[in-house]
Phi, psi and omega in degrees: 000139181248127178270131178228155181281161184291347176296342180273001183303314182299328181294323184264344188302323184296341182274349190270125172256323190231136169265122175260130179242130174235171182237307185272164177298321179297316179299314182295314183298315181292323179294313179299321180298335181266354176286153173240156181298152171298156175307136179071013171245147184269349183200170174295140180268130174250130184222136180256138175210115183060229181270007185247154172240132182244146178238124186247129179190205177237148170227123190070233181246015183239150174285136181227154168238132185247137177223149179250128174261174168281166178292141179096168182259348183241136178138177188299315178240039180291175180297327180297304183290321180299316181292319178301313180299317182295320178298315183296326182278314191258343179050056181289163178275337179201164180235133174234122174270124183241135179173206182246158184210172173261147175269173184241355182207100183291347178279331181256331182254164179222161175302130180099346175298145182261134175245133181239137186281120163277324175216170166241154181242098179284093190280351182291331182280099186213160175255123183260111176224219174298329175233157176271123179245118180276134192239008186279152166287166179245089185297132179275147175283177180301125179293326180292311180298318179296318179299317181294322180295321182292346179271354181279120181231002185248008182279134176222134175222118182285128177253350172202183186293340181224015181231141174248152179296144175257159180249129176239132176243125181176188180291138179244128176292141178214129179198181185275354186270134171274097192275124173216047183221116188294329179293314179295318178301316182293328175298318178295320181294323177294323179286327182228077187294344180270357181297143180252354180170185182205160180197197192235351190246348189297325180301317179294317178298315178300314182301316179293314181296320179295320179298321184263003178058052180238140177295145184215162180200149176248124175236110180226168182229147187285125177244348176195182182236021176051040188245019180091001181240027181301327183287342182285123179054033185303311183297314182295315183291321178295323178297315178299316185295312183291326175298320179294315181297317179293320179301316180291320178300318178297321177297319178300316184277012170258003175283114189283317190249013187266354188237020180300325180295335178270350180092012177296144177233110176302139180271142177284143175287147180252144176265004183216155176263005178291120185284066179253148182281086188281347179284001175267022186261015179237158182297331182297334178292322176297319180293324175297323178296317176304312184297318180296319180296323183296338182272356184264154176299150180285119179226167181260174172061031173078008182296327177301314181295320183300320177294314183294321181299317178299317183297316183289321179297326186265358186231133176295138180292131186271160186290348183294347179271352188298322183296319178293324178298312180300322181295316179294322181296330178286332185271337183253129177306146186303315183294326178291317180296318179298319178296319179297314180299320180296319180291322177296322179299323178296321177301313181293325181300317178297320179293321182297327182300328176283316187292325186253016178298148181298323180283163175285123182284152179269156178305320180297324179301312184290323180291314179297318180292324177297317180294321177296322178295320177303311181295322181297313182288325175300319179298319180288328176295319176297319179297317179298318178298317182295319183285318190261344186081177182294151179265135180307156178069012176069022182297319181299316179299318180299313181292322179300314180297319180296325184281346176064036173290123191270342183239160177054047180303139185298341177270000000 
């Protein structure tokens, strides 16, 4: 595990699709153990911000950031506040709460079965009179996430030598009580007969996600039945349950094309542990740089570039540039384009050495390196023009002007 300062948050934010929230130490430890490093990183990233610790890596094929809250939805570091802080810092595309829960029927369910929220049932909001009347709405989970989960039919997780975990999708009870009383549990089941299980943090996750308009889902696994026997084999059963929940979550996050509407971006596998920004190795990145520069005020001495370089380094290149890339690729011979891309990659490699250095870089370092990168790419743009000639429709002139190359103008 590599510890990094919170100043690096912007550097990693573009890689994150999902915020994972856990509550107990067992849940957090097992979840972290199943993360893999981001492409071009040698280990899981640990980062501190305020009262929270974040773990950045991949689960399945997506970048995730994991945070641990305290148990329950109310309190200083509850799931509500912890999730809100994480959303504000990391801007994830969706939230998944992963952990353990209680089941409601030991005859039909077993330890390790996975329960997924179609809705949550906040049972604390009630009117106490001669009878208890529950008054809460039943917030629904993300319809997109639920739809993708319902298409999974190949997941298997062994919970014993001859049994595999089952998947249940339905309403999940959520409240502040750590329930280990069969009478109270049965009262809840009578009030909500469609419930498939219960836990303590979902209300907070929902509240934060609803406030920030982010899709959310609860994936938990049964570790007991809230029947007064929670203490029996507690450690063993919780271990089975969290392993099962993480296993299913990983299967969900291996769906490559199902989450485009939410903005998920599958991460490319890396063939190296060198922490270099390798997604800058295509021509579309240069075009994105042109576009970013064009949106900045006109200033002298390369300041336009310095602003744009930071923006491009910290942001994944969006698909809106793809059409222009395809157009250029048709106009430039393949061997010329490949040579150009290779040279541009060398420009970025020099810049990356400053950005990913172990020490904290100084402002002058980043500014000087940004200006050097500008000159490097201008030189390669001039070389491309010389080898290939002008590009029809004046595209080369347009890009040249946007990039603010001051010497050897193509005209």
